N, C-alpha and C positions, 0 to 999 in steps of 0.2 A: 504494500500500500504506500506508505510514505515513510521515509527514513529507513535506516538499515534495520532497526529492530522491528518496526511495524511491517516491513516487507515480509518478515518471517510469519507474522500473523496472517497476512493475506494468503501466502502459499499454504499455510496450515488450513485455512478456511477452504481453499480450493480442493486440497486433498480430502478434507472431510466431506465435501459434497459428493464424492464418489460413494461414500458409505451412506450419506444422508439421503441420496436419491433412492437407495434401496430400503431405507428405514422409515421414510415418511409415512407409509401406510401403517407400519408397526407403531410409530409414534402416535398416529391418530387413534389407533385402538387403545393404546395405553392411556392416552389423554382422556378418552371416554370412560375408561375403567376408573381412573384416578378421580374423575369428577362424578362418579356414580352414574354415568351414561345418560343418554336421552337425546331426542332429536333437537331439543333446544340447545344442547351443548354444541351440536354440529353447526347450528346457525351462528353461534358466537364467533366462530373463526372469521366470518365475513366482517364483523365489527371489530376485529382485533388485528387489523392490518396496518396499524400505525398511522397516526395523523389523519384518520378517516379515509385512507387509501382504499380503493376498490379494485378488484381484478380488472386488468386492462380489457378494453373492448376487443372482441374478436377471439377471446379465449373461452374455453368451456367451463372454467372454474378457477379457483385461486391457485391450483397446482399446475395449470396448463401453461406451457411456454407461449408467450404472445407471438403471433405470426403476422400481424397487420403490417402493411408496407407503409413506412413513414419517410421513405427516402427517394423513391424513383421519380416523384413529381418535382423534386427540387431542381431549379434551373441554374445553369452556369452563369456566373457573373463575369462578363468580359473584362471589366476593370481589374478585378482581382486576378484573373488569369494572366493579364498583362504584367502583373507584378512578379510572376514566377520567373526564375532564370530561363534564358533562351533555350538551354539544353532541355529543360523540363517541358517547356511549351512545345518544342519540336518532337520530343518522344511521346508526350502525352501521358507519361508514367512517372510515378513516385515510388521508390522502393521503401517498403515499411518493414521494420524489424519488430517482431512480437513473439509471444510464446503461444504454442498451439494448445487449446484446451478441449480435449475430446469429451463428448457427452455433455452433461449439464453441470459438471463440477465447478466450473468457473463463473457461472451466471450469478448475478446479472451482468458482470463485465463481458465475458465471452465464453462460448461453448460451441458445440456442434449438434445439429439436428438434421438427420437425413443427409449427412455428408456435407452440410453447408454451415459455414461460420455464422453464428447468431450471437446477439447480446447487445447491451447498451454501448459498449466501446466500439463494436463492429458497426452499429448504426451511425454512431457519431463520426467515425472516420470515413465511412462511405458517404455521409452527408457532406463532409468537408470536401471530399474528392469531387462530388457533384458540383458544388459551388465553384471549385477551381477548374472544372472542366478537364479533369485528369482521371486516371485509374490507378489503383494501388497494385504494385507487384509485391504481394505479401510473402515474406520470407520468415520462416520460423527458426528461432534460436532458443536459448535458455535465458532466464531472467538476468543472470550475472553478465551475459555476453551482449545484451542489447545496447547498453550505453557505450561500451568500448567499440561496438560495431558502428555506431553513429559517429563516434570520434574519428575512426579510421576510414570513414567513407563507404563502408560496406552497405550501410543503410542511409537513405536520405532522412528518414524520420523514424523515431522509436516510439512505441506505445505499449505500455504494460502496467498501467495504473501507477506511473512514477510520480511520487510526491515530490514537491519542491523542497529541497534541503540546501543548506549553505554549501555543503560539500559537493553536491551535484551541480550547483550553479557555477562552480569553479571550472567545470569541464564541459558542460552542455548548456544550451539555451532551452527555455521552457516557453510554450504557448499553452496557457491553462485552459481546461475544458470542464472540470467538475470539482466539487469538494468531497472529501471523505473525512472520516474522523473516528473518534472513540465513543461508542454508544452502548445502549443496553436493550436487551430483548427479555421481556418478562413472561412468566407463566400466568395463565388465567387463574391459577390456584392462589395467587397473592392479590391483595387489594390495591397494590401500588399501580398507579396509572401513568406516572412520569418520574423521571430522575433528573434533577437539576444540580445536585451536589451529592457527594459521597455519603453524607449523613442521612440522606433519604433511604439508604440501604441498611441502616442499623437493624440488627437482629435477623437479617436475611442470609441465605446461602448463595454466594456468587460463584459462578463458574467462568473460567477464562483459560487462556493458553499460558504455559510456563515460559519463562525467559523472554517475556514480551514487555512492551510499553504498558499494556494493560495490567500485568502483574506489578510493575513498578508503581503505577498510579495507586493501585489498591494497597500496596505495602506502605507507601508514603502516607496514606490517609488512615492507616489501621487504628490509630489512637484517637481519631476525631470523634467517634461515637461516645467513648468514655468521657471525653471532655465535656460533653453536654448531658451526661448522666444516662446515656442509652446503652443497650446491649450491643457489643461489637458485631460487625458482620463476619461471617465465615467465608473463606475462599477455598474452592476446590479447583485443581488444575488438570486439564485434559489436553493432550496433543492434538486430538481431533474434535470436531464439532458434533459428530453423530451421537456420542454418548451424552453430550450436553443436552441435545434435543430430547433424548429419552429421559434424562433427568428432569427436564422441564415438564415433560408429560406425566411422569409418575410421582412428582412432588419432592424428589430428592434435591432438586435445584430450583431456586426461586427466580434467579436472574442470570442471564448470560451477558458478559462484557466482551465486546468485539468490535470489528470495523463497521462503521455506520452504514455504508451503502449495502454491504452484504446482509446486515441484520434487518434493514428495511425490506429487502427482498425476501428474506427468510420469513418475516412476519406475514407475508402474503401467501406463503406456501406451507409453513409448519403449523398444523392445527393447534389451537389452544394457546397461541402466543400473541403478544402485542409489542410493538416498538415503543420504548419508553423515553426516547430522547438521547441526545449526545452531550458530552461535556467539553469536547474540544474538536477542532477541525484542522485539516491541512489541504491545501489546494493541489490538484493533480494536473499534469499537462503532457502534451506531445513534447518530445525532446528532439533537438537538432544539434548539429555541430555548433560550437561557439562562433558567434558572429555570422552565422549562415543567413542568407537572405530569405530562407524558407520560414524561419520562426515568425517574423512579423506578418507574413502572408497567411500562415496558419491561424494566427491570432485574429486577423481580419476576417477570415472565413468563419471562424466560430462566432464572432460578433455578428456577422451577417445572418447566421442561422438563428441566433438569439433574437435579433431584431425582427426577423420574418415569422417567428413563432414555430419554426421547424424544430428547434432545440427543445422547446417545452413539450412538443408532441412526442419526441423520442423518449424523454424522461417519463412522460405519462404512460407510454406503452409499457415500460418496464416496471412501473409501480414503485418508483423510488423518489417521490416528491421531496423537495427540500435539500437535495444534494447537487442541484445545478448551481451555476454561477450567474450573476447578473451581467458581468463583463469579463471577457477573456483578457488576460494581461501577459505581457512579455517580461519574463524574469521578475516576478513579484518578490518582495522581501520575504525571506524564509524565516520561520519561527524557531527553527532548531537546526 
């Protein structure tokens, strides 16, 4: 996701989705058992999708992968295309370095369905390409090799949920396209409806990934509940998200602490959960070589999508409201 430590959390979340895809049905059954079952419990999942989010139009339910086309109608902007380097305008192609995400494990960012790349990131980059009147030559690498590949010219652009950090801004340029952060997913078994500070979690059992920024935040705030005379929260650590989802369903876990965008998406797919809010954010962007003429063009293309409403439609499709940005920036100030 963002920063070296949070990147670990994102990859853990992706790995977990391999298991989670296979355990969603089990989690649903456990959730019903834990809540003593009933049709009214099933309906609650529709109102527990976080910030009032509903399944995207064109899906058959909250667990369906959205399929509506929000890109093909976008028209090229001749002015923006003219800002591209002559070589790119001539070839009509930009080389993109990213990681391949088979199945649904990497959603909402990226995955594959029927052999086709799908996801929020996929729609965003394809929309940018439409605005610029080019196509992507997508080349798959590994997360650690994308930024070096951009630096050495193997890729024109890199995209893999790269958060803006001070260290990264020393070696690449950023054109931002979304916000991500640290957030909470709650079980319907707890009365908590939002989390704005760690003391809102006093007395609850929190699950997160070990060796992460999430662990550090919870460790740093461990004494806050006692200071206000409340019972401390308990923390359980899991390398994968699938057992956390089961814990949320059977009452062994009250709240999950993880990446904002992923948890907002999970809230629409994991029965009996609700998005509870986030406590910090970091902006994410496309990466290019330092001082590349491509970075400002990518920024302008994202801003064109925002102004025209196409950007909002993409985020609405994937059911992750509140993670978009109002303006794309070139190399914004990093917070860490």
